C-alpha positions, 0 to 999 in steps of 0.5 A: 453483489460481486461482479464476476471479475471481482469474485475471489471465492476460493482465492487466498489473499495476504494483506499487510498493514491490515490493522487500519486504513487502506489495509483494513478496508482491503482485507474486509473487501477481499473477504466480502468477495469470497477470499480467505484472508491472512491479515498481517500488522505490527499491532494487535489492531489486526485482530479488530480487522479479523473480528469484523470480517468474521462477524460479516461471515468472512474467513480470515486469520490475524497475524502480528508481524513486521512487513519489513522482517523476512522471517515474518513475511515468510511465516505469513506466506507459510500460514496462508498455504498451510491453512488455506492451501495456496496463495493468489494475492499479496497486497504489500501495503504496510508503510510508515512516514518516518516523520517529516525530517528533511535532508538537514535533520534526517539521519541514516537510521531514520532513512534505513527504517523507512526504507526497511518497511516501505521498500524492503517490505514489498521486495520480501512480498515478491520474494516469498509470494512468487514461488507459491503463486508459481505453483498455481500458474498465476498471481497478483502482487500489489504494492502500496507506493504513493503520489509522493513517489512520483514527484516532489512536494507530496511527502517527507524526503525519506518517505518519498524516496522509498515510495519512488523505489516501490514504483520501480520495484513493481516494474523490475519485478514484473519483468523478472516474473515474465511468463509466470502468470504473476502480475506485479503492480502498485497503487499510488494513493494521494491524500487519504483519510487514514490513521497516518494522515489523521493528524493532518485532518485534525490540524485542518479542522482545528484551524478552520480549514477542513474545507481545504483538504484536498483543495489542490486536486481536481476532485477538491477533496481527500480520498477514503480507504474504500476508494483505494481498496476498490483499485486494489481489488481491481488489480487483483482481479481477472479484470486486470489480467493485462495490467502488469508492471504499472504504478497507478495513481488513485489520487483525485487528480493530484498527480496531474498537477505537480503540486510543490512544497514551499522552496527554501530561500536562496542563500544571500550572495556575498558582497563583491 
C-alpha cells in the first residue's frame, strides 16, 4: 500500500543511472507508486529495469543515453513530455567513480570525465527539467551526491570534488528557481551495495572481513538500494513540500563521525 504523500499516480518521472543499483530500485519504486517512468542509462541494462517494472504491472520506457551529454538529457525530457504529457520528477542519479586516482596520478582528462557525468549531468537535469516543470507549477529535482562530497576520507579525489559540487548545485538551483514550485535537493548516500561498490564487498569477503563492512558508521553496516530509494521517493513526494535546497545524508550515520583515510607520511626534514 502507498501512503497518500507517496502516491505518484499520474506523475511522470525520469531516472538516470536506472540500469542498476539505486537508480534501478528508485525507478521500480516510483512505478509501483503509480508513476510513469522514463528510465535512462548508458548501458542496455536499463531494459532489464523496464522489463521488471512492466512485469509488475507498471508503466515505463527504456532509453539508452549519457546523463552528461546535453542532447541525451534533452531527448529524455522530450520523450517524457511526448509520451506521458509532462514531467514532475527528475532523479539525476547517474554517476561514475573515475577510479581511485589521487592528486599525484590523476589526469585532467580523468577529472573532466568525472565532472562531466557527476556534476554537469545534474546541471543538465535542472536546465532541461525546470522549463517543463514550470508548466505544471511544481516539480522535484533530486540529485545523487555522496557523503564523499561532505568531507574528505570517503572517496577518490575527483569523485569527492564532483559530489561536493552537486551539494552546492542543489542549493544554488533551489535559489534560482525560487517561487516556481520546483524543489531541488540532493541525497548523500554512504556505503551502499551497488554495482559501483561490489568490488569492495567482494574484497572484504575474500579476506574474511565481510563483517567489517560499514563498521565505522553507527549503524555498523552498509546500506541497501531500497533504503536510498525510500529517501528519493520522500523528497519527490508532497510530504517533502517544505524541503528545498538540502543535501541529506542517508548513510547509517557515517557522516556524523568524520572518518578519514590514512594520511601520507610527512616528508623528512633535511639535516641542518
